[in-house]
N, C-alpha and C positions, 0 to 999 in steps of 0.2 A: 528156447534151448531146453531139451528134455532133461529135467532134474539138474540142470547146470553142471553136469558131469564133465570132467576133463580127462584127457588121455595123455599120459606121460610119454614124451618122445623117447626118453631114455631115463634111467634112474639118475637122479640128481646127485651131485657130489657135495661132500662136506667141505666147509671152509669158505674162503672169500671168492671162489670162482663164480662167474656168472651162471645163473641157472635159468634155463628156458624150458617152458612147458607148452606143448601144443594144445590149444583150446579150440577143438573143432575146426582145425585148419588155420587158426589164428595164434599169434604168439602172445602168451600171457606175460605180465610184468615179472621182473626179476624178484629175488628174495625181498619180501616186504619186511621192513625193520619196525620194531616196536618203538614206542615213545622213548627217547633217550638213546637210541642207536642200537638197541638189542634186537635179537631175532624174535619175531612173533610166533605164537604157538601154531598157527595154521601151516605155514610153509615147513616148519620143523616136522609136524605130524605127517604131512604129505610125503616128505622125503623119507622119514624113518619107517613109515608103515607101508609105503607103496600105494596107498589109497589116494587116488587122484580125484579130489573133489574141489569145486570152487566155492566161493562165498565165505562169509564170516563163520566163526566156529559154531555159533548156535544154529546155523543153517545146514550144517553137515548132515544131521540126522534126516531131515526131510529130503535133502538132495541125494542121499544114498538110496532112497526107496526106488526099487526097480533096477538098480545098478549094482549095489553091493549088499550082501547079506547083513542083517542086523539082529540083535538079540540082547538077552539079559544075563548071559553067562560069559565071564572073562575068558579070553584066549590070548596067548602070547602073540604080539604083533597087531592085535586089534586096537582100535581107537576108542577110547572112552570119551563120549561127547557130553559136555556140561551144558546145561540150559542157561539162557540169559537170566541174570538175577540182579538185584540192586548193586552188588559189588562188581559184577562183570557184565556190562550191558551187551557185549559181543559174544558172551559165552567163552568156552575154552575147549580145547581138544588135547588129549594126551595119549601116549602109546604104552600099552601094557608090555612090560619087560619081564615080569616074573609073576607066577601065580603061587600064592602061599596056601590058601585054602578057599572055601566057598565065599568067605567074607573079606579076605585080605589079598591084595595084589601089590606089586610095585610098578611104578610108571616112570617113563622118561618124558619130559615136557619142557617147553620154553616159555619164557616171559610170565612166570608165575610170581606173584608177590611173595617176598620173603627175604631174609638176610642174605646179602651177597648176590641176589638174583639180578635185579635191574635189567631185565630183558635177556638174561643168559639162559643156559640150558642146564637142567638138573636131571640127574640119573638116579635110578633105583629109589624113588621116593615112595614111601608106604602110603597106601590108600585103603580105607576100610569102608565097606558097605554098611550103612546104618538104616537102610530101609526096612520096614516091618516085614515085607514079603521076601526079603533077600533077593530082590530083582535089580539091584544096582541102580535105583532111581534116586538115591540120596547117599552121598559119600562124605567122608571127612579125610583131609589130606594131612600127612605128617608135617610137623613143624621143625624139621631139622633134627639135631642131636638130642633134643630135650625129651624125646619119647612121648610128647604130647601131640594131640591132633587139633586142628583148627575148626572153623565153622562148618555147619552142615550145608553142603551145596547140592542143589537139585541137578540131576543128570538124566539123560535119555536112556543110555545103555551103551552097547558096544557095536561098532561097525567093523565087519570082517573083510579081509582082502580076498573075497571070492564072490562069484555072481549071486545076485538075489534070486532065490527060488520061490519066493512068495510066502515062505514060512518063517515066522519070527522065532529065533532060538530061545528056548526057555529051559530052566533047570528041571531035571527029571526027579529030584528028591525034594523033601520037605525043607522049609527054610532052616538054615543053621542058626544057632544061638548067636546073639550079638556079643562081641568081645567087650570087656570092661575098659572104658576109655575115660579120660578126664572130661569133666562137664564141657559141653559145647559152648563157646563164647557167644555164638550167634547161630540162628537157624534162618538160612536164606531162602527156604522154600516158601511158596505162597501160604498164607495163614491156614487156608482150608486143608493143606496137605500135612500140616504139622501134627504129630500125635499130641493128644491132650495131656497136660501136666497137672496132676492133682494138687501139687503144692501151690500152684498159682490160684487155685479156686477156694482155698480154705483160710485165707488170710484174715477173714472177718466172719465170725459166727452169725447166724441169722438172729434177728431180734426176737426176744422172748415175749410171750403173751404177758399182760400185766399181772396175772395171778401167780406167775412164776418169778416175778422180779425179786431179787435178793437171795435167790437160792444158790448163787455162785457159779463158778466156771464149770463144775462137773455137770450141772444140769444143762448148760449151754452145749457142751459136747454131746450129751445124750440127745438133745433136740436136733443138733446138726446131723447126727448119724441117722436119726429117724426120718429126716426129710431129704436125705441123699446129698448132703453137702460134699461128700467125697466122690460123687459121680454126677454125670450130666443128667439133668432132669428132662 
């Protein structure tokens, strides 16, 4: 099946009504419920955005190729596709409900871990792009009323509800500065994609040659600077 795309027979309804989607002439399952009885993110995003794709959340980006436009600039109604990671093996999808600036949006999504969620739907949740290129390949999601943001999650970008024209949508301006946020409790990107953190590299000064032994901490710091302890060699 080409890109596993599905075509909606009609826009699905909110609530407990049965939902039927035509899948290349076949009938797909009804609403899929998340563990514990809640609504999972995929059928919610499909209904809320009108983007009719099949598969688990992490598969949506690939399945959209040749069917729906994709890119790295947020648009209201677009789907932000999260990559699979150690915390979310099936990935995640969320619908952009508001654009604040080039680095900040609000989303509506279902079945996200958090207080009071348990498979429910959350609206107007803040999300911040923390990627170095400002291309929305790494984000942090707001943690409710605390004003803080959670772990860094790897993402693919946005899927738009319009035909794919073969061109990936990219920002026309230089990357915007990153907003000041609370320290990330965890970075779920692959290690190779994480920016290097200098404080992790200077916990121990390099050993001094015997002739400098006993000269104290100042000499150690001077030697550390000379051999590039504060940068990758």
